[in-house]
VMD Tcl script that draws the C-alpha trace (Angstrom):
set ca {
  {0.00 0.00 0.00}
  {2.85 2.30 -0.86}
  {1.21 5.31 -2.54}
  {4.06 6.01 -4.96}
  {4.26 2.43 -6.24}
  {1.98 2.24 -9.25}
  {3.35 -0.47 -11.53}
  {6.08 -3.10 -11.48}
  {7.52 -1.94 -14.81}
  {7.62 1.73 -13.81}
  {11.13 2.78 -12.76}
  {9.84 5.65 -10.60}
  {7.77 3.16 -8.61}
  {10.91 1.22 -7.72}
  {12.62 4.44 -6.64}
  {9.73 5.05 -4.22}
  {10.48 1.70 -2.60}
  {14.03 2.85 -1.80}
  {12.85 5.77 0.32}
  {12.54 5.65 4.11}
  {8.75 5.50 3.85}
  {9.02 2.61 1.40}
  {11.35 0.72 3.75}
  {8.98 1.21 6.68}
  {5.97 0.07 4.66}
  {7.70 -2.96 3.08}
  {9.88 -3.95 6.05}
  {7.37 -6.14 7.92}
  {6.52 -8.09 4.78}
  {10.19 -8.63 3.98}
  {10.81 -9.73 7.57}
  {7.96 -12.24 7.35}
  {9.35 -13.53 4.05}
  {12.80 -14.02 5.57}
  {11.35 -15.85 8.59}
  {9.24 -18.03 6.32}
  {12.27 -18.90 4.20}
  {14.94 -19.30 6.90}
  {13.16 -20.89 9.88}
  {12.28 -24.22 8.17}
  {16.00 -24.82 7.64}
  {16.65 -24.67 11.39}
  {13.47 -26.34 12.67}
  {12.48 -29.06 10.17}
  {10.60 -31.28 12.70}
  {7.99 -28.57 13.30}
  {7.80 -27.64 9.63}
  {4.08 -28.39 9.35}
  {3.23 -25.89 12.11}
  {5.79 -23.26 11.15}
  {3.91 -21.32 8.47}
  {0.71 -20.97 10.50}
  {2.81 -19.96 13.50}
  {4.57 -17.27 11.50}
  {1.25 -15.92 10.19}
  {-0.23 -15.82 13.70}
  {2.95 -14.27 15.16}
  {3.14 -11.54 12.51}
  {-0.56 -10.72 12.87}
  {-0.30 -10.62 16.67}
  {2.84 -8.49 16.54}
  {1.19 -6.03 14.13}
  {-1.89 -5.53 16.26}
  {0.24 -5.64 19.42}
  {2.40 -2.88 17.96}
  {-0.71 -0.83 17.22}
  {-1.93 -1.37 20.77}
  {1.48 -0.56 22.28}
  {1.90 2.62 20.24}
  {-1.66 3.74 20.93}
  {-2.51 3.90 17.23}
  {-6.15 3.37 16.40}
  {-7.31 1.30 13.44}
  {-8.50 4.45 11.69}
  {-5.08 6.09 12.10}
  {-3.40 2.94 10.76}
  {-5.84 2.91 7.86}
  {-5.13 6.54 6.98}
  {-1.37 5.91 7.24}
  {-1.65 3.11 4.68}
  {-1.11 0.12 6.98}
  {-4.65 -1.25 6.49}
  {-7.08 -1.31 3.58}
  {-10.10 0.95 3.56}
  {-13.06 -0.51 5.38}
  {-16.09 -1.31 3.25}
  {-19.23 -2.29 5.12}
  {-21.91 -3.87 2.91}
  {-25.53 -2.85 3.27}
  {-26.57 -6.42 3.88}
  {-25.48 -10.00 3.45}
  {-26.57 -11.76 0.28}
  {-25.75 -15.46 0.62}
  {-26.92 -16.18 -2.91}
  {-24.68 -13.56 -4.53}
  {-22.38 -16.27 -5.85}
  {-25.16 -17.75 -7.94}
  {-26.49 -14.48 -9.36}
  {-23.50 -13.71 -11.61}
  {-23.73 -16.72 -13.87}
  {-26.15 -18.96 -15.56}
  {-25.95 -22.66 -16.29}
  {-26.74 -21.79 -19.89}
  {-23.31 -20.13 -20.14}
  {-21.47 -23.38 -19.36}
  {-19.92 -25.17 -22.31}
  {-21.13 -28.66 -21.38}
  {-19.51 -30.33 -24.40}
  {-16.06 -29.56 -22.97}
  {-16.93 -30.75 -19.48}
  {-18.20 -34.12 -20.72}
  {-15.30 -34.62 -23.15}
  {-12.05 -36.52 -22.62}
  {-10.09 -33.23 -22.54}
  {-11.76 -32.29 -19.24}
  {-9.68 -34.93 -17.43}
  {-6.53 -32.95 -18.23}
  {-7.72 -30.04 -16.05}
  {-7.13 -32.09 -12.91}
}
mol new
graphics top color blue
foreach p $ca { graphics top sphere $p radius 0.5 }
foreach p [lrange $ca 0 end-1] q [lrange $ca 1 end] { graphics top cylinder $p $q radius 0.2 }
display resetview
């Protein structure tokens, strides 16, 4: 959520990453990536629990840091640490089924021998 980073192919976007603000915004993600890459090499027996533990630890440390610093969620949102909050008017459980129709499905492909190659 770095405001100056617009596109991967834009050279100015990469220059914005090298600023102090870019380092602060990208630092926690890079730290999580390093932990995710390095820790399985030192603790292979607990490898199956390591990734969920890292995700929980990073989430807890983020919200713990917000709590410790006294930063509210709205302040973190305006600083770019969180996405904007969108509250829907209501819950529509059938919304998944309203976008398509079974008439749009190409049934000849599904019941052909080529369909097995999609698995």
